[in-house]
C-alpha atoms as an extended CHARMM CRD file, in Angstrom:
* protein
*
        85  EXT
         1         1  MET       CA              0.0000000000        0.0000000000        0.0000000000  PROA      1               0.0000000000
         2         2  PHE       CA              2.7420000000        2.4920000000        0.8950000000  PROA      2               0.0000000000
         3         3  LEU       CA              4.5640000000        1.8180000000       -2.3650000000  PROA      3               0.0000000000
         4         4  ASP       CA              1.4000000000        2.4300000000       -4.4080000000  PROA      4               0.0000000000
         5         5  TYR       CA              0.2390000000        5.5350000000       -2.5390000000  PROA      5               0.0000000000
         6         6  GLY       CA              2.6030000000        7.8020000000       -4.4570000000  PROA      6               0.0000000000
         7         7  THR       CA              0.6630000000        7.1380000000       -7.6540000000  PROA      7               0.0000000000
         8         8  ASN       CA             -2.3660000000        8.8980000000       -6.1220000000  PROA      8               0.0000000000
         9         9  VAL       CA             -0.6410000000       12.2820000000       -6.1170000000  PROA      9               0.0000000000
        10        10  ALA       CA             -0.8050000000       12.5150000000       -9.9090000000  PROA      10              0.0000000000
        11        11  GLU       CA             -4.5900000000       12.0680000000       -9.6550000000  PROA      11              0.0000000000
        12        12  TYR       CA             -5.1500000000       15.0100000000       -7.2790000000  PROA      12              0.0000000000
        13        13  PRO       CA             -5.7770000000       17.6140000000      -10.0210000000  PROA      13              0.0000000000
        14        14  LYS       CA             -8.5200000000       15.3960000000      -11.4990000000  PROA      14              0.0000000000
        15        15  TRP       CA            -10.2010000000       14.9760000000       -8.1180000000  PROA      15              0.0000000000
        16        16  GLN       CA             -9.9390000000       18.6890000000       -7.3750000000  PROA      16              0.0000000000
        17        17  ALA       CA            -11.5400000000       19.5150000000      -10.7440000000  PROA      17              0.0000000000
        18        18  LEU       CA            -14.4050000000       17.1260000000       -9.9600000000  PROA      18              0.0000000000
        19        19  PHE       CA            -14.9040000000       18.7700000000       -6.5680000000  PROA      19              0.0000000000
        20        20  ARG       CA            -15.0450000000       22.2330000000       -8.1540000000  PROA      20              0.0000000000
        21        21  GLU       CA            -17.4350000000       21.0690000000      -10.8830000000  PROA      21              0.0000000000
        22        22  HSD       CA            -19.9150000000       19.0430000000       -8.8120000000  PROA      22              0.0000000000
        23        23  GLN       CA            -19.8530000000       20.7530000000       -5.3830000000  PROA      23              0.0000000000
        24        24  THR       CA            -21.1840000000       17.7440000000       -3.5100000000  PROA      24              0.0000000000
        25        25  PRO       CA            -21.9460000000       18.4510000000        0.1690000000  PROA      25              0.0000000000
        26        26  THR       CA            -18.9130000000       17.1770000000        2.0530000000  PROA      26              0.0000000000
        27        27  LEU       CA            -18.1520000000       16.4320000000        5.6910000000  PROA      27              0.0000000000
        28        28  LEU       CA            -14.4300000000       16.4390000000        6.4110000000  PROA      28              0.0000000000
        29        29  MET       CA            -13.1740000000       15.3290000000        9.8100000000  PROA      29              0.0000000000
        30        30  TRP       CA             -9.4060000000       15.1700000000       10.1910000000  PROA      30              0.0000000000
        31        31  GLY       CA             -6.9780000000       14.5310000000       13.0140000000  PROA      31              0.0000000000
        32        32  GLN       CA             -4.9570000000       17.6970000000       13.5300000000  PROA      32              0.0000000000
        33        33  ASN       CA             -2.0910000000       15.5820000000       14.9190000000  PROA      33              0.0000000000
        34        34  ASP       CA             -2.1610000000       12.9630000000       12.1510000000  PROA      34              0.0000000000
        35        35  GLN       CA              1.4350000000       12.0940000000       11.2600000000  PROA      35              0.0000000000
        36        36  ILE       CA              0.4570000000        9.9570000000        8.2620000000  PROA      36              0.0000000000
        37        37  PHE       CA             -1.8360000000       12.5400000000        6.6190000000  PROA      37              0.0000000000
        38        38  PRO       CA             -0.8890000000       15.8620000000        8.2570000000  PROA      38              0.0000000000
        39        39  ALA       CA             -3.5650000000       18.5010000000        8.7950000000  PROA      39              0.0000000000
        40        40  ASP       CA             -1.9780000000       20.6740000000        6.1050000000  PROA      40              0.0000000000
        41        41  GLY       CA             -3.4840000000       18.1960000000        3.6350000000  PROA      41              0.0000000000
        42        42  ALA       CA             -7.0000000000       18.9010000000        4.8730000000  PROA      42              0.0000000000
        43        43  HSD       CA             -7.0640000000       22.6400000000        4.2510000000  PROA      43              0.0000000000
        44        44  PRO       CA             -6.9080000000       22.5870000000        0.4130000000  PROA      44              0.0000000000
        45        45  TYR       CA            -10.3780000000       21.0120000000        0.3400000000  PROA      45              0.0000000000
        46        46  LYS       CA            -11.6940000000       24.3890000000        1.5200000000  PROA      46              0.0000000000
        47        47  ARG       CA            -10.4040000000       25.9070000000       -1.6990000000  PROA      47              0.0000000000
        48        48  ASP       CA            -12.4060000000       23.5870000000       -3.9590000000  PROA      48              0.0000000000
        49        49  LEU       CA            -15.5680000000       22.7700000000       -2.0050000000  PROA      49              0.0000000000
        50        50  GLU       CA            -18.1630000000       25.4620000000       -1.3260000000  PROA      50              0.0000000000
        51        51  ASN       CA            -20.4880000000       23.2020000000        0.6650000000  PROA      51              0.0000000000
        52        52  LEU       CA            -17.8970000000       21.8460000000        3.1000000000  PROA      52              0.0000000000
        53        53  GLU       CA            -18.3260000000       21.1600000000        6.7890000000  PROA      53              0.0000000000
        54        54  PHE       CA            -14.7410000000       21.1050000000        8.0750000000  PROA      54              0.0000000000
        55        55  HSD       CA            -13.5180000000       19.8170000000       11.4510000000  PROA      55              0.0000000000
        56        56  LEU       CA            -10.0000000000       19.3220000000       12.7840000000  PROA      56              0.0000000000
        57        57  LEU       CA            -10.0980000000       17.0500000000       15.8200000000  PROA      57              0.0000000000
        58        58  ASP       CA             -7.5020000000       16.9480000000       18.5850000000  PROA      58              0.0000000000
        59        59  THR       CA             -6.3350000000       13.4770000000       17.6250000000  PROA      59              0.0000000000
        60        60  GLY       CA             -3.9810000000       11.6080000000       15.3300000000  PROA      60              0.0000000000
        61        61  HSD       CA             -4.5350000000        9.2030000000       12.4460000000  PROA      61              0.0000000000
        62        62  PHE       CA             -7.0160000000        6.9510000000       14.2340000000  PROA      62              0.0000000000
        63        63  ALA       CA             -9.6720000000        9.5720000000       14.9660000000  PROA      63              0.0000000000
        64        64  LEU       CA            -12.4570000000        7.0080000000       15.2160000000  PROA      64              0.0000000000
        65        65  GLU       CA            -10.7110000000        5.3350000000       18.1400000000  PROA      65              0.0000000000
        66        66  GLU       CA            -10.8670000000        8.5170000000       20.2190000000  PROA      66              0.0000000000
        67        67  TYR       CA            -13.7780000000       10.4400000000       18.7150000000  PROA      67              0.0000000000
        68        68  GLY       CA            -16.0340000000        7.7060000000       17.3290000000  PROA      68              0.0000000000
        69        69  ASP       CA            -19.1770000000        8.9320000000       19.0620000000  PROA      69              0.0000000000
        70        70  GLU       CA            -18.6020000000       12.5620000000       18.0650000000  PROA      70              0.0000000000
        71        71  ILE       CA            -17.7930000000       11.6240000000       14.4600000000  PROA      71              0.0000000000
        72        72  ALA       CA            -20.8670000000        9.3800000000       14.2240000000  PROA      72              0.0000000000
        73        73  GLY       CA            -23.0680000000       12.1430000000       15.6430000000  PROA      73              0.0000000000
        74        74  ARG       CA            -21.7070000000       14.7090000000       13.1960000000  PROA      74              0.0000000000
        75        75  MET       CA            -22.1940000000       12.2530000000       10.3290000000  PROA      75              0.0000000000
        76        76  LEU       CA            -25.8430000000       11.7020000000       11.2490000000  PROA      76              0.0000000000
        77        77  THR       CA            -26.4720000000       15.4450000000       11.5720000000  PROA      77              0.0000000000
        78        78  PHE       CA            -24.6930000000       16.1200000000        8.2810000000  PROA      78              0.0000000000
        79        79  LEU       CA            -26.7130000000       13.4460000000        6.4930000000  PROA      79              0.0000000000
        80        80  ASP       CA            -29.9260000000       14.7450000000        8.0070000000  PROA      80              0.0000000000
        81        81  HSD       CA            -29.1880000000       18.2900000000        6.7890000000  PROA      81              0.0000000000
        82        82  ASN       CA            -28.0200000000       17.1920000000        3.3400000000  PROA      82              0.0000000000
        83        83  SER       CA            -30.3750000000       14.3730000000        2.4200000000  PROA      83              0.0000000000
        84        84  HSD       CA            -32.8230000000       14.9620000000       -0.3740000000  PROA      84              0.0000000000
        85        85  ASP       CA            -36.1390000000       13.1470000000       -0.0650000000  PROA      85              0.0000000000
C-alpha cells in the first residue's frame, strides 16, 4: 500500500476539478495531529468545495478510536441536513 500511494498524487488535479465542478456536500473530519496525513493536507479542500463542513479534531490518524461517538453524531447530523427526499 505504501509503495502504491505515491501514484495517487498525480490524480489530485482530477479529483480537485471534480470537486469544483460538482460541489457535492462534504463532511471532512481530520486529526490535527495525524502524522500519516498531516492537517496541512486537509485545508486545500476548503479551496475547492463550497459546501464543506470542516472539522480538525484533537487526535492523530485513528480519529475514530478517540472520537467515534462525536464523528458518528456529526455524520448523522450532516446526512440529516443534506439528504434529499
